[in-house]
VOVEXLO-795919 format. One line per 10 residues: number of its first residue (from 1); their letters; for each residue x, z negated, y of C-alpha. Coordinates in nm, 4 decimals. Last residue first. Layout:
BEGIN
NUM = a = X/Z/Y; ...
***
This chain:
BEGIN
105 = kkneddpkcs = 9.6078/-2.7724/13.8153; 9.9464/-2.6426/13.9304; 9.8752/-2.2718/13.8422; 9.5546/-2.2792/14.0773; 9.7444/-2.3602/14.3810; 10.0218/-2.1269/14.3166; 9.7841/-1.8284/14.3205; 9.6964/-1.6793/13.9871; 9.8908/-1.3858/13.8264; 9.8738/-1.5563/13.4891
95 = dfptlcgsnp = 10.2301/-1.4462/13.4202; 10.2894/-1.2913/13.0752; 10.4227/-0.9515/13.1597; 10.6359/-1.1364/13.4346; 10.6593/-1.1751/13.8110; 10.2700/-1.0643/13.8219; 10.1612/-0.8871/14.1436; 10.3458/-0.7765/14.4549; 10.2294/-0.6516/14.8010; 9.9134/-0.7910/14.8697
85 = nkgdkalyes = 10.0163/-1.1358/14.7692; 9.7239/-1.3342/14.6366; 9.4967/-1.5782/14.7936; 9.1797/-1.4353/14.6480; 9.0883/-1.2800/14.9681; 9.4461/-1.1532/14.9866; 9.3972/-0.9206/14.6952; 9.1222/-0.6989/14.7992; 9.1494/-0.6756/15.1866; 9.5251/-0.6535/15.1548
75 = lvdeakekqs = 9.5402/-0.4087/14.9068; 9.2961/-0.1826/15.0831; 9.4762/-0.2156/15.3974; 9.8040/-0.1575/15.2483; 9.6931/0.1651/15.0922; 9.5412/0.2901/15.4274; 9.8856/0.2154/15.5886; 10.0767/0.4128/15.3058; 9.8509/0.7141/15.3063; 10.0950/0.9316/15.5141
65 = epvalkiagf = 10.3944/0.8307/15.3268; 10.2520/0.9537/15.0011; 10.1779/0.6538/14.7763; 10.3803/0.4429/14.5609; 10.2895/0.1986/14.2635; 10.6134/0.0185/14.1162; 10.6467/-0.1376/13.7803; 10.9031/-0.4201/13.8082; 11.2629/-0.4187/13.7310; 11.4914/-0.2734/13.4420
55 = iqtslpymrs = 11.5691/-0.6287/13.2959; 11.2536/-0.8307/13.3654; 11.0299/-0.5432/13.2565; 11.2295/-0.5148/12.9443; 10.9865/-0.7825/12.7787; 10.7126/-0.5110/12.7552; 10.9063/-0.2564/12.5789; 10.6958/0.0543/12.5215; 10.4454/0.0189/12.7970; 10.7018/-0.1523/13.0376
45 = insdylfvel = 10.9356/0.1545/12.9443; 10.6566/0.3901/13.0459; 10.5448/0.2158/13.3970; 10.8935/0.2716/13.5560; 10.7235/0.4486/13.8488; 10.3543/0.4726/13.8864; 10.2286/0.7285/14.1483; 9.9060/0.6913/14.3272; 9.7006/0.9601/14.5616; 9.4497/0.7509/14.7723
35 = gnsellgkil = 9.0816/0.8172/14.7869; 8.9607/0.4441/14.7657; 8.8815/0.4735/14.3988; 9.2431/0.5940/14.3614; 9.3755/0.2705/14.5251; 9.1686/0.0382/14.3080; 9.2488/0.2382/13.9941; 9.6304/0.2222/14.0645; 9.5638/-0.1504/14.1277; 9.3925/-0.1906/13.7774
25 = daemvnattf = 9.6486/0.0256/13.6004; 9.9497/-0.1810/13.7404; 9.7670/-0.5143/13.6592; 9.7600/-0.3876/13.2912; 10.1031/-0.3028/13.3013; 10.2177/-0.6539/13.4114; 10.5688/-0.6596/13.6013; 10.4239/-0.5880/13.9285; 10.5170/-0.3948/14.2322; 10.2719/-0.2698/14.5166
15 = vvsrkmqntk = 10.3283/-0.0415/14.8189; 10.6165/0.1880/14.7250; 10.6415/0.4720/14.9809; 10.6383/0.8302/14.8842; 10.8248/1.1278/15.0295; 10.6774/1.4504/14.8890; 10.9601/1.6294/14.6794; 11.1160/1.9539/14.8159; 11.4511/1.8515/14.6919; 11.5939/1.7773/15.0228
5 = dkkem = 11.2935/1.5721/15.1143; 10.9422/1.6419/15.2077; 10.7029/1.5293/15.4772; 10.3489/1.5792/15.3951; 10.1307/1.8301/15.6117
***
């Protein structure tokens, strides 16, 4: 049974952050395809005003605490193989999201 806080809400853990709406949707799909329940926070404001992501903070992807370890494993396996940070994505809505080595070329 999931742990719940005082408001009877399931406790969730943020496992990934990004400023790019498309990247958030892709990572959400990746996690869901691995049987995880995913919640997006702060994505609506980013969809309406993409430049505001820098002001209001990044889009956050969260999973129930009981699924956190599996989510981190999935992200590490998928993102780390390309040299990307498994915990965060694009820093701006217009970032290329490439590893630093590729951006310097």
